[in-house]
C-alpha positions in Angstrom: 23.3 9.6 26.3 25.9 9.5 29.0 28.5 6.7 28.8 28.0 6.1 25.1 31.0 6.8 22.9 32.0 5.6 19.5 34.3 2.9 20.9 31.5 1.4 23.0 29.2 1.4 20.0 31.8 -0.3 17.8 32.4 -3.0 20.4 28.7 -3.6 20.7 28.3 -3.9 16.9 31.3 -6.3 16.7 29.9 -8.4 19.5 26.5 -8.5 17.9 28.0 -9.5 14.5 29.9 -12.4 16.1 26.7 -13.5 17.9 24.7 -13.5 14.7 27.3 -15.5 12.7 26.4 -18.8 14.3 25.0 -21.5 11.9 21.8 -21.9 13.9 20.9 -18.2 13.9 21.8 -17.7 10.2 19.6 -20.8 9.4 16.6 -19.2 11.3 17.3 -15.9 9.5 17.2 -17.5 6.1 14.0 -19.4 7.1 12.4 -16.1 8.0 13.5 -14.6 4.7 11.9 -17.4 2.8 8.6 -16.9 4.7 8.8 -13.1 4.1 9.4 -13.6 0.3 6.5 -16.0 0.0 4.2 -13.6 1.9 5.2 -10.7 -0.3 4.1 -12.7 -3.3 0.6 -13.2 -2.0 -1.5 -10.0 -2.6 -3.0 -8.5 0.5 -1.7 -11.0 3.0 1.0 -8.8 4.5 3.6 -9.1 7.3 1.0 -9.5 10.0 0.2 -13.0 8.7 3.9 -13.8 8.9 4.2 -12.7 12.5 1.1 -14.7 13.3 2.7 -17.7 11.9 6.2 -17.3 13.4 5.8 -15.6 16.8 4.3 -18.6 18.6 7.5 -20.6 17.8 9.8 -17.9 19.1 8.9 -18.0 22.8 11.2 -21.0 23.6 13.9 -20.2 21.0 17.2 -18.5 21.6 16.4 -14.8 21.6 18.9 -13.8 18.9 17.6 -16.6 16.6 14.0 -15.6 17.3 14.7 -11.9 16.5 16.7 -12.9 13.4 13.8 -15.0 12.1 11.1 -12.4 12.7 13.2 -9.5 11.3 14.3 -11.7 8.4 10.6 -12.2 7.5 9.6 -8.6 8.1 12.5 -7.0 6.2 12.0 -8.7 2.9 8.2 -8.7 2.5 8.7 -5.3 0.8 11.2 -6.9 -1.6 9.1 -9.7 -3.1 5.9 -7.7 -3.0 7.2 -6.0 -6.1 6.9 -9.1 -8.2 3.0 -9.2 -8.5 3.0 -5.4 -8.7 5.4 -5.3 -11.7 4.0 -8.3 -13.5 0.2 -7.9 -13.0 -0.3 -4.5 -11.4 -1.4 -6.2 -8.1 0.6 -4.9 -5.2 1.7 -7.7 -2.9 1.5 -5.4 0.1 0.2 -1.8 0.5 3.8 -0.6 0.3 4.1 -1.6 -3.4 1.3 0.4 -4.8 3.4 3.2 -6.3 5.7 0.6 -7.9 2.7 -0.4 -10.1 2.7 2.9 -11.9 5.9 2.3 -13.8 6.5 -1.4 -13.2 3.4 -2.6 -15.1 4.1 -0.4 -18.2 7.7 -1.8 -18.3 6.3 -5.3 -18.2 4.0 -4.4 -21.1 7.1 -3.3 -23.1 8.8 -6.6 -22.4 11.1 -5.2 -19.8 9.9 -7.2 -16.8 13.4 -8.5 -16.0 14.8 -5.0 -16.0 12.1 -3.7 -13.7 12.4 -6.6 -11.2 16.2 -6.3 -11.2 16.1 -2.6 -10.5 13.5 -3.2 -7.8 15.7 -5.8 -6.0 18.8 -3.7 -6.2 17.2 -0.5 -4.9 15.4 -2.5 -2.2 18.8 -4.0 -1.1 20.5 -0.7 -1.0 17.5 0.9 0.8 17.4 -1.9 3.4 21.1 -1.6 4.1 20.8 2.2 4.4 17.9 1.8 6.8 19.9 -0.6 8.9 22.8 1.9 8.9 20.5 4.7 10.0 19.3 2.4 12.8 22.8 1.6 13.9 23.9 5.3 13.9 20.8 6.9 15.2 19.6 4.7 18.1 22.0 6.1 20.7 21.6 9.7 19.7 18.1 10.2 18.3 16.2 10.3 21.6 16.1 14.1 22.1 15.0 14.7 18.5 12.2 12.1 18.6 10.9 13.5 21.9 10.8 17.0 20.3 8.2 15.8 17.8 4.7 16.3 19.3 1.2 15.5 18.0 0.8 18.9 16.3 4.0 18.3 14.2 2.8 14.8 13.4 -0.6 16.2 12.2 1.2 18.8 10.1 3.4 16.0 8.5 0.4 13.9 7.6 -1.2 17.0 6.0 2.0 17.6 4.1 2.0 14.0 2.8 -1.6 14.3 1.5 -0.9 17.7 0.0 2.2 16.4 -1.8 0.3 13.5 -3.5 -2.9 15.4 -4.1 -1.1 18.1 -6.0 0.2 15.5 -8.5 -3.2 14.8 -9.9 -3.1 15.8 -13.6 -4.5 19.1 -14.8 -7.0 19.3 -11.9 -5.1 19.4 -8.6 -8.2 20.1 -6.6 -9.6 16.8 -7.9 -6.8 15.0 -6.0 -7.7 17.0 -2.8 -11.3 16.0 -3.2 -10.4 12.3 -3.6 -8.0 12.5 -0.5 -10.8 14.1 1.6 -13.2 11.4 0.6 -10.6 8.7 1.6 -10.2 10.4 5.0 -14.0 10.4 5.6 -14.2 6.7 4.7 -11.5 6.0 7.3 -13.5 7.8 10.0 -16.5 5.4 9.6 -17.2 3.5 12.8 -17.0 4.1 16.5 -15.2 7.2 17.5 -12.6 6.3 20.1 -12.9 9.6 21.9 -16.6 9.9 22.5 -18.0 6.4 21.6 -20.2 7.9 18.9 -21.1 5.5 16.1 -20.5 7.5 12.9 -22.3 6.7 9.7 -22.5 2.9 10.5 -26.1 2.8 11.7 -27.1 -0.8 12.6 -24.4 -2.4 10.4 -22.2 -4.1 13.0 -19.4 -4.7 10.4 -18.8 -0.9 10.2 -18.7 -0.3 13.9 -15.0 -1.0 14.1 -14.3 0.9 10.8 -13.8 -0.4 7.3 -10.7 -2.7 7.3 -7.9 -1.4 5.1 -7.0 -4.5 3.1 -10.2 -5.0 1.1 -10.3 -1.2 0.3 -6.7 -1.2 -0.9 -7.0 -4.3 -3.0 -10.3 -3.1 -4.4 -9.0 0.3 -5.4 -5.7 -0.7 -6.8 -5.6 -4.4 -7.6 -9.0 -5.2 -9.2 -9.0 -2.4 -11.8 -5.7 -3.7 -13.2 -7.0 -7.2 -13.3 -10.2 -6.0 -14.9 -8.4 -4.2 -17.7 -6.3 -7.3 -18.4 -9.6 -9.2 -18.9 -11.0 -6.4 -21.1 -7.9 -6.5 -23.4 -8.0 -10.3 -23.4 -4.3 -10.7 -24.1 -1.0 -11.4 -22.2 0.8 -8.5 -20.6 3.5 -8.7 -23.2 3.9 -10.6 -26.4 7.6 -11.2 -25.9 10.4 -10.3 -23.5 12.3 -7.4 -25.0 15.4 -8.2 -23.1 17.0 -11.6 -22.2 17.0 -12.6 -18.6 20.7 -11.8 -18.1 20.5 -8.5 -20.0 17.5 -7.4 -18.1 19.1 -8.1 -14.8 22.3 -6.3 -15.7 20.4 -3.3 -17.1 18.3 -3.0 -13.9 21.4 -3.0 -11.7 23.0 -0.4 -14.0 19.9 1.7 -13.7 20.2 1.7 -9.9 23.9 2.6 -9.9 23.3 5.4 -12.4 20.6 6.8 -10.1 22.6 6.4 -6.9 21.7 9.9 -5.7 18.0 9.2 -6.1 18.4 5.9 -4.1 20.3 7.9 -1.4 17.6 10.6 -1.2 14.7 8.2 -1.1 16.4 5.9 1.4 17.0 8.9 3.7 13.3 9.9 3.2 12.1 6.4 4.0 14.3 6.2 7.1 13.1 9.6 8.4 9.5 8.7 7.8 10.1 5.4 9.6 11.0 7.4 12.7 7.4 8.7 12.9 5.0 6.2 14.6 2.0 5.4 12.4 3.6 6.3 9.0 3.1 3.1 7.1 4.9 1.7 4.1 1.9 2.8 1.9 2.6 6.4 2.9 6.3 6.1 2.4 5.8 4.6 -1.0 3.8 7.5 -2.4 5.8 10.2 -0.8 9.0 8.8 -2.3 7.4 8.5 -5.7 6.1 12.1 -5.5 9.6 13.3 -4.5 11.2 11.5 -7.5 8.4 12.9 -9.8 9.2 16.4 -8.7 13.0 16.2 -8.7 14.1 13.7 -11.3 15.1 15.2 -14.7 12.3 14.8 -17.3 10.1 12.8 -14.9 6.9 14.7 -15.7 7.0 13.3 -19.2 8.1 9.8 -18.5 6.8 8.8 -15.0 3.7 6.5 -15.2 4.8 5.3 -18.7 7.5 2.9 -17.7 10.3 5.0 -16.2 12.6 2.8 -14.1 13.2 5.7 -11.7 9.5 5.3 -10.7 10.5 1.8 -9.4 13.8 2.7 -7.8 12.4 5.6 -5.7 9.5 3.9 -3.8 11.3 0.5 -3.4 14.4 2.0 -1.8 12.3 4.1 0.5 10.1 1.3 1.5 12.9 -1.0 2.6 14.8 1.8 4.3 11.8 2.6 6.4 12.0 -0.7 8.2 15.3 0.3 9.9 14.0 3.7 10.8 10.8 2.4 12.3 12.7 0.3 14.8 14.1 3.4 16.5 11.0 4.5 18.3 10.1 0.9 19.1 13.5 0.2 20.7 14.2 3.6 22.2 10.8 4.4 23.7 8.6 1.3 23.4 6.4 3.1 20.9 5.7 0.7 17.9 5.2 2.4 14.6 2.8 -0.3 13.3 0.9 -3.4 14.4 3.8 -5.5 13.2 6.2 -3.5 15.3 3.9 -4.0 18.3 4.2 -7.7 17.9 7.9 -7.5 17.6 7.9 -5.4 20.8 6.0 -8.1 22.5 8.5 -10.7 21.4 11.3 -8.6 22.8 9.6 -8.2 26.2 8.8 -12.0 26.3 12.6 -12.6 26.1 13.3 -10.1 28.9 14.4 -7.1 26.9 12.6 -3.9 27.9 12.6 -1.0 25.4 14.2 2.1 26.7 17.6 3.2 28.0 18.8 -0.4 28.7 18.5 -1.2 24.9 20.8 1.8 24.3 23.3 1.0 27.0 23.4 -2.4 28.7 21.7 -4.3 25.9 23.2 -2.3 23.0 24.6 -5.5 21.6 21.1 -6.9 21.4 20.0 -3.7 19.5 22.9 -4.2 17.0 21.9 -7.8 16.5 18.7 -6.4 15.2 20.6 -4.1 12.9 22.7 -7.0 11.5 19.5 -9.1 11.1 17.9 -6.4 8.9 21.1 -6.0 6.8 21.7 -9.7 6.3 18.0 -10.3 5.5 18.0 -7.8 2.7 21.2 -9.3 1.2 19.8 -12.8 1.3 16.3 -11.7 0.1 17.6 -9.7 -2.8 20.0 -12.5 -3.8 17.2 -15.1 -3.9 15.0 -12.7 -5.9 17.8 -12.1 -8.4 18.2 -15.9 -8.9 14.5 -16.2 -9.7 14.0 -13.1 -11.8 14.2 -14.8 -15.1 11.4 -17.3 -14.2 9.2 -14.5 -12.8 9.7 -12.4 -15.9 8.5 -15.2 -18.1 5.1 -15.3 -16.3 4.2 -12.0 -18.1 4.1 -13.8 -21.4 1.5 -16.3 -20.4 -2.1 -16.0 -21.5 -4.3 -14.0 -19.1 -6.5 -17.1 -18.6 -3.5 -19.0 -17.2 -2.6 -16.2 -14.7 -5.7 -14.5 -13.6 -7.7 -17.3 -11.9 -5.0 -17.9 -9.3 -4.5 -14.2 -8.7 -8.3 -13.7 -8.3 -8.4 -16.4 -5.6 -5.4 -14.8 -3.7 -6.9 -11.3 -3.9 -10.2 -12.7 -2.6 -8.5 -14.4 0.3 -6.3 -11.4 1.0 -9.3 -9.2 1.2 -11.0 -11.6 3.6 -8.0 -11.2 6.0 -9.3 -7.7 6.8 -11.6 -8.9 9.6 -12.8 -12.3 8.5 -16.2 -10.9 7.8 -18.5 -11.1 4.8 -18.4 -7.3 4.7 -14.7 -7.5 3.6 -15.8 -9.2 0.4 -18.6 -6.7 -0.3 -16.1 -3.8 0.3 -13.6 -5.4 -2.0 -16.1 -5.5 -4.9 -17.6 -2.1 -4.2 -14.3 -0.3 -4.0 -13.0 -2.4 -6.9 -15.8 -0.9 -9.1 -15.1 2.6 -7.7 -11.3 2.2 -8.4 -12.0 0.9 -12.0 -14.4 3.8 -12.7 -11.9 6.3 -11.3 -9.1 4.9 -13.5 -11.2 4.9 -16.6 -12.4 8.4 -16.1 -9.0 9.9 -15.3 -9.4 10.4 -11.6 -6.2 9.7 -9.5 -6.5 6.9 -7.0 -3.3 7.6 -4.9 -4.7 10.6 -3.0 -7.8 8.5 -2.1 -5.6 5.6 -0.9 -3.4 8.0 1.1 -6.4 9.5 2.7 -7.6 6.1 3.8 -4.2 5.2 5.3 -3.7 8.5 7.1 -7.3 9.2 8.1 -7.2 7.6 11.5 -3.8 9.3 12.3 -5.1 12.7 11.2 -8.1 12.5 13.4 -6.2 11.2 16.4 -3.5 13.9 16.1 -6.1 16.6 15.5 -8.1 15.6 18.6 -5.0 15.4 20.9 -3.7 18.7 19.5 -7.0 20.6 20.2 -7.4 19.0 23.6 -3.8 19.9 24.8 -3.2 23.2 23.0 -6.5 24.5 21.8 -5.9 26.6 18.6 -2.4 27.5 19.7 -1.0 24.3 18.2 -1.1 25.9 14.8 1.3 28.6 16.0 4.1 26.2 16.9 7.1 27.1 14.7 7.6 23.6 13.2 3.9 23.3 12.5 3.8 26.7 10.7 6.8 25.7 8.6 5.4 22.3 7.6 2.0 23.8 6.8 3.6 26.5 4.6 5.5 23.9 2.7 2.3 21.9 2.3 0.4 24.9 0.8 3.3 25.7 -1.4 3.2 22.1 -2.8 -0.5 22.1 -3.2 -0.8 25.4 -5.0 2.4 25.1 -7.1 0.5 23.6 -10.1 -1.9 26.5 -10.1 1.0 29.0 -10.0 2.8 27.1 -12.8 -0.3 27.4 -15.0 -0.5 31.1 -14.2 3.0 31.7 -15.3 2.6 29.5 -18.4 -0.7 30.8 -19.9 -1.8 33.6 -17.6 -5.2 34.2 -16.1 -7.0 33.1 -19.3 -6.4 29.4 -18.2 -8.7 30.0 -15.2 -11.3 32.4 -16.5 -14.6 30.7 -17.4 -15.4 30.9 -21.1 -19.2 30.4 -20.7 -19.4 27.1 -22.7 -21.0 24.5 -20.5 -19.3 21.2 -21.1 -20.3 18.0 -19.3 -18.2 14.8 -19.4 -18.5 11.4 -17.8 -15.6 12.2 -15.5 -17.7 15.0 -14.0 -20.2 12.6 -12.7 -17.7 11.4 -10.1 -17.8 15.0 -8.7 -21.5 14.5 -8.1 -20.8 11.1 -6.4 -18.1 12.5 -4.1 -19.9 15.8 -3.3 -23.2 14.0 -2.7 -21.8 11.5 -0.2 -19.5 14.1 1.4 -22.4 16.5 1.9 -24.5 13.8 3.4 -21.7 12.8 5.8 -21.2 16.4 6.9 -24.9 16.9 7.6 -25.0 13.7 9.7 -21.9 14.8 11.6 -23.4 18.1 12.7 -25.5 16.5 15.4 -22.6 14.7 17.1 -20.5 15.7 20.1 -17.7 18.2 19.4 -15.0 15.5 19.7 -16.7 13.2 17.2 -17.6 15.9 14.7 -14.6 18.1 14.5 -12.6 15.8 12.2 -15.5 14.8 9.8 -16.8 18.4 9.5 -13.4 19.9 8.9 -12.5 17.3 6.3 -15.9 17.2 4.7 -16.0 20.9 4.4 -12.7 20.8 2.6 -14.1 18.2 0.2 -17.1 20.3 -0.6 -15.1 23.4 -1.2 -12.4 21.9 -3.3 -14.8 19.6 -5.2 -17.2 22.4 -6.0 -14.5 24.8 -7.2 -12.9 22.1 -9.4 -16.3 21.0 -10.8 -17.3 24.6 -11.7 -14.0 25.1 -13.4 -14.3 21.9 -15.3 -17.8 22.7 -16.5 -17.1 26.2 -17.7 -13.4 26.2 -18.6 -14.0 25.7 -22.3 -12.5 22.2 -22.5 -11.3 21.5 -26.0 -10.0 25.0 -26.6 -6.4 25.6 -27.4 -5.7 27.1 -23.9 -7.5 24.3 -22.1 -5.6 21.6 -24.0 -2.3 23.5 -23.3 -3.1 23.4 -19.6 -4.2 19.8 -19.5 -0.9 18.7 -21.2 1.1 20.4 -18.5 -0.5 18.3 -15.6 0.9 15.2 -14.1 -1.5 12.3 -13.8 0.0 10.2 -11.0 -1.9 7.0 -11.8 -2.1 4.4 -14.5 -4.3 5.0 -17.5 -6.3 2.6 -19.7 -4.5 2.0 -23.0 -7.1 -0.1 -25.0 -9.0 1.4 -27.9 -12.2 -0.7 -27.6 -15.7 0.7 -28.0 -17.0 2.1 -24.7 -20.0 -0.3 -24.5 -17.7 -3.3 -25.1 -15.5 -2.1 -22.2 -18.5 -1.7 -19.9 -19.8 -5.2 -20.7 -16.4 -6.9 -20.2 -15.8 -4.9 -17.0 -19.3 -6.0 -15.7 -18.5 -9.6 -16.6 -15.2 -9.4 -14.6 -16.9 -8.1 -11.5 -19.6 -10.6 -12.1 -17.1 -13.4 -11.4 -16.4 -11.9 -8.0 -20.1 -11.7 -7.2 -20.5 -15.3 -8.2 -17.5 -16.2 -6.0 -19.3 -14.6 -3.0 -22.5 -16.4 -3.7 -20.8 -19.8 -4.1 -18.7 -19.2 -1.0 -21.9 -18.4 0.9 -23.5 -21.6 -0.3 -20.8 -24.2 -0.2 -17.7 -22.6 1.2 -14.5 -21.3 -0.4 -12.7 -24.6 -0.8 -15.6 -26.0 -3.0 -16.1 -22.6 -4.7 -12.6 -22.2 -5.9 -12.6 -25.1 -8.5 -16.0 -23.9 -9.9 -14.7 -20.4 -10.4 -11.4 -21.4 -11.8 -12.9 -23.9 -14.3 -15.7 -21.6 -15.2 -13.3 -18.6 -15.9 -10.7 -20.6 -17.8 -13.3 -22.4 -20.0 -15.6 -19.4 -20.7 -12.9 -16.7 -21.1 -10.2 -18.5 -22.9 -11.5 -21.9 -24.0 -8.5 -23.5 -22.3 -8.2 -27.3 -22.7 -10.0 -29.4 -20.2 -6.8 -31.2 -19.0 -5.0 -27.9 -18.4 -8.1 -26.4 -16.7 -8.6 -29.3 -14.3 -5.0 -29.6 -13.3 -4.8 -25.8 -12.7 -8.0 -25.9 -10.6 -6.8 -28.8 -8.6 -3.4 -27.1 -7.8 -5.0 -23.8 -6.8 -7.6 -25.5 -4.6 -5.0 -27.8 -2.9 -2.6 -24.8 -2.4 -5.3 -22.7 -0.7 -6.5 -25.7 1.4 -3.0 -26.5 2.7 -1.7 -23.0 3.2 -4.7 -21.0 4.4 -6.9 -23.8 5.9 -4.4 -26.1 7.5 -1.4 -23.9 8.2 -2.7 -20.4 8.8 -6.2 -21.7 9.9 -8.2 -18.9 8.4 -11.6 -18.8 10.1 -13.9 -19.3 7.1 -17.5 -18.1 7.7 -20.5 -20.3 8.0 -22.1 -21.6 4.8 -25.6 -22.7 3.9 -24.3 -26.2 3.2 -22.4 -26.3 6.5 -25.6 -25.3 8.4 -27.8 -27.6 6.4 -25.9 -30.9 6.9 -26.1 -30.9 10.8 -29.8 -30.0 10.6 -30.5 -32.9 8.2 -28.5 -35.2 10.4 -30.6 -34.3 13.4 -33.8 -34.9 11.4 -32.9 -38.4 10.3 -33.7 -41.0 12.9 -30.7 -43.0 14.2 -28.1 -40.4 13.2 
């Protein structure tokens, strides 16, 4: 832009640094960091809750202090969300899902301290890298961002799904099938273009679509908690490394893999520039990149490789800096949280656009310094507490799970504050557990859920503006070519390894339990396509396209699985070459015992819903906590009662009194006023 030179930028950065160094602004920054770290620890709550808490207090504050507090909170949520992901396999936010794959196995080996330390160090470096990208790119990125249209964004989303779907074990088309199913689920509800209500019928809850939080928690959090109950033991018997040794080793891991940190931080920053690309997408793409490029990763990722933590965590934190570029330069927020931040900027009189890159450049650089300082403070606090966090993994599961179950339950309810959130949590929790047990990858399905709305929006706009010509744009053709190359690379690898005999049917029909999920996905996908054929073109183009892809890929994969001669030498050779980008169950219990214990676990959630409907969540919590601890682990009454009281009081203070979560009506709540009216004199 005219008038911008290096000297002007340097002066603005120095001025912003001096402005941010006042005691009051640093104090508010640290307060925001503390709030962000606390939010990251609570599964499913997310940064939106933090903004809801803090934004009302910023309107009368000094603008620099207000932005420091908000960015301090937002920047470190993806630092502390690693803690529940590593220790329990429950991602604190959607951006910590990939961290579970190697973080949880490290905890089971007694290396929780090392895993947490590596996460904090990579998050710190990634966050600083993202702030640096923001500082350098804000004045010069405008023409490049403007050159990216909806066709290119559509191609990029397709590339992301292709990349993750291809990393799906020995059956890559299985990953594509799961991804298409996730996209179809994301399309449920009222179509924004035509107003058509798709697959929702008379269920009002589905008219606005299925909220993301209960689906994500169900698919990725509940299966890990369920398997912990099935095994009935602590995550690890002892800490393999001392606290100090684990922290030092984790830092060394990050320094030794500095080039991986640099690559994934750059990837996260670039993805942050694209509006709508969330932390959940960045997380999986960075993990997939490391899986394909790191030496020996195919044999160690998913089994406790520290690089599987370093890659997604550095990318997730770097994304935050990159995502501020379109927000500041064009007023185009990349997420709902960025939209709230944009509103706070405008309330204080700062309008996104050219002024933020010229006249108010010092304000822009104050945001840069806020992100950098927040990451330093956040990582430092997490390092100090790493030892205590790591020790949690040695506790009995009956001392850990009740509190986590309650938090997951409340986190899912944050979706829309509707009973449907809780039903969706349980249903998708069962689906996620079955997929994990039967060897189906969940990451493609999750990525499809996250990107589904974007894919349909970009597809609709691209067809309306360009017709079919959008597919001939040079950048789109290059991205699609890369996507197909990524998707079909596993097939080409098998052809080179064992030749055509790996794909020629051998005539021996072989049915396994995992094949039943094909029937599930194909049946629902086929029904959804048939329903969509009667809709207007704008409403059906996305569902029919994606649904057809599901039917084709799922059918081909199923036929191959049924007739490929599984169990033969060639088939076993092929299966061992695949990458299963998901956790696997590692217990050796009889199948029926696994089923009964799994059913009992989900039964606690069903009971929770029933009790919440009858008496409300505050009264239901102590009943569930006491019942679980006494029946599952025979915990002492004193310990059980104290634990139940602490959890109930914490939920009441934080979620009822501070956040003011609108709990739904209960039978007891409706009954008391009715009885009062029926009694004379009351």
